[in-house]
C-alpha positions as CSV (number, residue, x, y, z in Angstrom):
1,M,64.9,22.3,-32.3
2,R,62.2,21.8,-29.7
3,T,62.1,18.6,-27.8
4,K,58.9,16.7,-27.4
5,N,57.0,17.3,-24.1
6,E,56.7,13.9,-22.4
7,L,54.3,15.3,-19.8
8,P,51.6,17.3,-21.6
9,F,48.8,18.6,-19.6
10,T,45.4,17.0,-20.2
11,L,42.0,17.7,-18.6
12,D,41.7,14.3,-17.0
13,I,44.7,15.1,-14.8
14,L,42.4,17.3,-12.8
15,V,39.0,15.8,-13.5
16,Y,39.6,12.3,-12.0
17,P,41.2,13.6,-8.7
18,L,38.3,16.1,-8.3
19,L,35.8,13.4,-9.0
20,F,37.4,11.1,-6.4
21,V,37.3,13.9,-3.7
22,F,33.7,14.7,-4.8
23,L,32.6,11.1,-4.0
24,L,34.0,11.5,-0.5
25,W,31.9,14.7,0.0
26,L,28.9,13.1,-1.6
27,A,29.0,10.2,0.9
28,F,29.2,12.6,3.8
29,W,26.3,14.6,2.4
30,A,24.2,11.5,2.1
31,E,24.9,10.8,5.8
32,V,23.8,14.2,6.8
33,R,20.9,14.5,4.4
34,F,19.3,11.1,5.3
35,K,20.4,11.2,8.9
36,T,22.3,7.9,8.8
37,N,25.7,6.7,9.7
38,F,28.0,4.7,7.4
39,N,30.6,4.0,10.0
40,Y,29.5,0.3,10.1
41,L,30.9,0.0,6.6
42,G,34.4,0.7,7.8
43,I,37.2,-1.9,8.2
44,Y,36.9,-4.1,11.2
45,P,40.1,-6.1,11.4
46,K,40.1,-9.9,11.3
47,S,36.4,-10.1,10.7
48,I,34.9,-11.4,7.5
49,E,32.1,-8.8,7.7
50,G,34.8,-6.1,8.3
51,L,36.3,-6.9,4.9
52,R,33.7,-4.8,3.1
53,G,35.4,-1.8,4.6
54,V,38.3,-2.4,2.2
55,L,36.1,-1.0,-0.5
56,F,33.9,1.5,1.5
57,S,36.1,2.9,4.3
58,P,38.0,5.5,2.2
59,F,34.7,7.2,1.4
60,I,33.5,7.3,5.0
61,H,34.5,10.1,7.5
62,S,33.5,11.0,11.0
63,G,33.0,14.7,10.4
64,V,33.7,17.8,8.4
65,K,37.1,18.3,9.9
66,H,38.1,14.7,9.2
67,L,36.9,14.9,5.7
68,F,38.5,18.2,4.9
69,N,41.9,17.1,6.4
70,N,41.9,14.2,3.9
71,S,40.4,16.0,0.9
72,M,43.2,18.5,0.3
73,P,46.2,16.2,0.5
74,L,44.2,13.6,-1.5
75,L,43.5,16.1,-4.2
76,V,47.1,17.4,-4.4
77,L,48.8,14.0,-4.3
78,S,46.4,12.2,-6.7
79,T,46.8,15.1,-9.2
80,A,50.6,14.7,-9.0
81,L,50.2,11.0,-9.5
82,F,48.0,11.5,-12.6
83,Y,50.4,14.0,-14.1
84,F,53.8,12.4,-13.5
85,Y,52.8,8.7,-13.5
86,R,50.0,8.6,-16.0
87,S,50.9,5.2,-17.4
88,I,50.5,3.5,-14.0
89,R,48.2,5.9,-12.2
90,W,45.1,3.7,-12.1
91,K,47.1,0.7,-10.9
92,V,48.7,2.7,-8.1
93,L,45.4,4.3,-7.0
94,L,43.1,1.3,-7.2
95,Y,45.4,-1.5,-6.2
96,G,47.0,0.8,-3.6
97,M,43.6,1.5,-2.0
98,L,42.7,-2.2,-1.9
99,L,46.0,-3.3,-0.5
100,T,46.0,-0.6,2.1
101,G,42.6,-1.7,3.3
102,I,43.7,-5.4,3.4
103,V,46.8,-4.7,5.3
104,T,44.8,-2.5,7.8
105,W,42.4,-5.4,8.2
106,L,45.3,-7.7,9.0
107,I,47.2,-5.6,11.5
108,G,44.5,-3.2,12.9
109,R,43.0,-3.1,16.3
110,P,39.5,-4.5,16.9
111,A,37.7,-1.3,16.0
112,L,36.1,0.4,13.0
113,H,38.7,2.1,10.7
114,I,37.3,4.7,8.4
115,G,38.7,7.5,6.2
116,A,40.9,8.1,3.2
117,S,44.0,8.8,5.2
118,G,45.4,5.4,4.4
119,V,45.2,6.3,0.7
120,V,46.8,9.7,1.4
121,Y,49.8,7.9,3.1
122,M,50.0,5.4,0.2
123,L,50.2,8.2,-2.4
124,A,52.7,10.3,-0.3
125,S,54.9,7.3,0.2
126,F,54.8,6.2,-3.4
127,L,55.5,9.7,-4.8
128,F,58.4,10.2,-2.4
129,F,60.2,6.9,-2.8
130,K,59.6,6.6,-6.5
131,G,61.1,10.0,-7.1
132,V,64.2,9.1,-5.0
133,F,64.6,5.8,-6.7
134,S,64.2,7.2,-10.2
135,K,67.2,9.6,-9.9
136,H,65.5,12.0,-12.3
137,F,65.7,15.6,-11.3
138,R,62.0,16.3,-11.9
139,L,60.8,13.4,-9.9
140,I,63.3,14.1,-7.1
141,A,61.9,17.6,-7.0
142,L,58.4,16.2,-6.7
143,S,59.7,14.1,-3.8
144,L,61.0,17.2,-2.0
145,V,57.7,18.9,-2.5
146,V,55.9,16.0,-0.9
147,V,58.3,16.1,2.0
148,F,57.8,19.9,2.4
149,L,54.0,19.7,2.3
150,Y,53.3,16.5,4.1
151,G,56.5,15.5,6.0
152,S,54.7,15.9,9.3
153,L,52.5,13.0,8.4
154,L,55.4,10.8,9.5
155,W,54.5,11.3,13.1
156,Y,51.1,9.6,12.7
157,L,52.6,6.4,11.6
158,F,52.9,5.7,15.3
159,P,50.2,5.2,18.0
160,I,50.4,8.7,19.4
161,N,46.6,9.2,19.4
162,P,44.2,6.3,20.2
163,E,41.5,8.0,18.1
164,I,43.6,7.9,15.0
165,S,44.0,4.8,12.9
166,W,47.8,4.7,12.8
167,E,47.5,1.1,11.4
168,G,45.8,2.5,8.3
169,H,48.5,5.1,8.0
170,L,51.3,2.5,8.3
171,S,49.6,0.2,5.9
172,G,49.4,3.0,3.2
173,F,53.0,3.9,3.8
174,L,54.2,0.4,3.4
175,V,52.1,-0.2,0.3
176,G,53.4,3.0,-1.3
177,L,57.0,1.9,-0.6
178,V,56.4,-1.5,-2.2
179,F,54.8,0.0,-5.3
180,A,57.8,2.4,-5.7
181,L,60.0,-0.7,-5.8
182,L,57.8,-2.7,-8.1
183,F,57.1,0.0,-10.7
184,R,60.6,0.5,-11.9
185,K,60.0,2.2,-15.2
186,N,60.5,5.9,-15.2
187,P,57.7,8.0,-16.8
188,I,60.3,10.5,-18.0
189,S,63.2,9.4,-20.2
190,Q,66.7,10.5,-19.1
191,R,67.9,13.2,-21.5
192,K,71.3,12.4,-23.2
193,Y,73.5,15.4,-23.9
194,D,75.8,15.7,-26.9
195,W,79.0,15.0,-24.9
196,E,77.5,11.8,-23.7
197,H,77.3,10.3,-27.2
198,E,80.1,8.0,-28.4
199,D,80.6,9.9,-31.6
200,Y,81.1,13.2,-29.8
201,N,83.9,15.4,-31.2
202,A,85.0,18.2,-28.9
203,E,86.6,20.2,-31.8
204,E,83.2,20.4,-33.6
205,D,81.4,21.6,-30.4
206,V,80.2,25.2,-31.1
207,F,80.1,26.0,-27.4
208,L,83.7,24.8,-26.7
209,Q,84.9,27.0,-29.6
210,H,84.2,30.0,-27.3
211,F,87.2,29.0,-25.1
212,D,90.9,28.8,-25.7
213,E,93.2,25.8,-24.9
214,N,93.6,27.1,-21.3
215,G,89.8,27.3,-20.7
216,N,89.6,31.1,-21.0
217,F,86.5,32.6,-22.6
218,V,87.2,34.2,-25.9
219,P,84.7,36.9,-27.1
220,A,83.5,36.6,-30.7
221,S,85.3,39.9,-31.7
222,E,88.7,38.5,-30.6
223,R,88.1,35.2,-32.4
224,E,87.4,37.0,-35.6
225,V,90.6,39.0,-35.2
226,K,92.6,35.9,-34.6
227,D,91.1,34.2,-37.6
228,E,92.1,37.2,-39.8
229,E,95.7,37.1,-38.4
230,L,95.9,33.4,-39.1
231,D,94.8,34.1,-42.7
232,E,97.5,36.7,-43.1
233,D,100.2,34.4,-41.9
234,I,99.3,31.7,-44.4
235,P,101.5,32.2,-47.5
236,K,99.4,32.8,-50.6
237,T,100.2,31.0,-53.9
238,V,99.2,32.6,-57.2
239,I,98.9,30.3,-60.2
240,Y,99.0,31.8,-63.7
241,T,97.7,29.8,-66.6
242,F,98.7,30.8,-70.2
243,R,96.6,29.8,-73.1
244,T,97.7,30.1,-76.7
245,S,95.2,31.3,-79.3
246,K,94.5,28.8,-82.1
247,K,94.7,31.6,-84.6
248,I,98.2,32.5,-83.6
249,E,99.3,28.9,-83.9
250,K,98.0,28.7,-87.5
251,D,99.9,31.9,-88.4
252,L,103.0,30.4,-87.1
């Protein structure tokens, strides 16, 4: 009997992450094509005018290298989010982007903060911690993949480079951790095996019938021989039933 696939692949799992990354490149193309600079739309901490960057800063980048470095992890992590956490994906992505921007606005240095790296850190943090907290082998495996691919991002949570917005990275990391704690429901139900059910009977288990009382494996041919020997040892009882013909009874 085939079990129902709880994580079927659908086209939107790829379409929306690709569309998100496309918008980043479209904004950069508009800057180059019309010879303008959107940096002024970034987050400027503790400034009312700088709050507009909460919405616009993830789409603004300083150059091709900056944009490319954010595009690949953003595509990979958002695709993982849309596949494994499809019931909460929009909440995590949109609310996470907004909250990351707000926290950056609160704790950031007095400078323009641009780029989608805060969103990248938010997604990486959420996918890692959520997988660990879930205690489900698939989601834990996803956490390990995130660590393998993007574990080095951890260094940029600290002010090691004055040109990098470590405040945005830290904001995304903290928001992802909080979301992993808030969204407690697992997208994949825990599979319950036969021996975990209350009405489980070991004697009726087909698998356990392949072993003897000492735990030794018994091949099928030996089991058949033993069954035949047991049948021979059982005394056979023959019952004879006599019936008297009605015709004979009349003659008598």
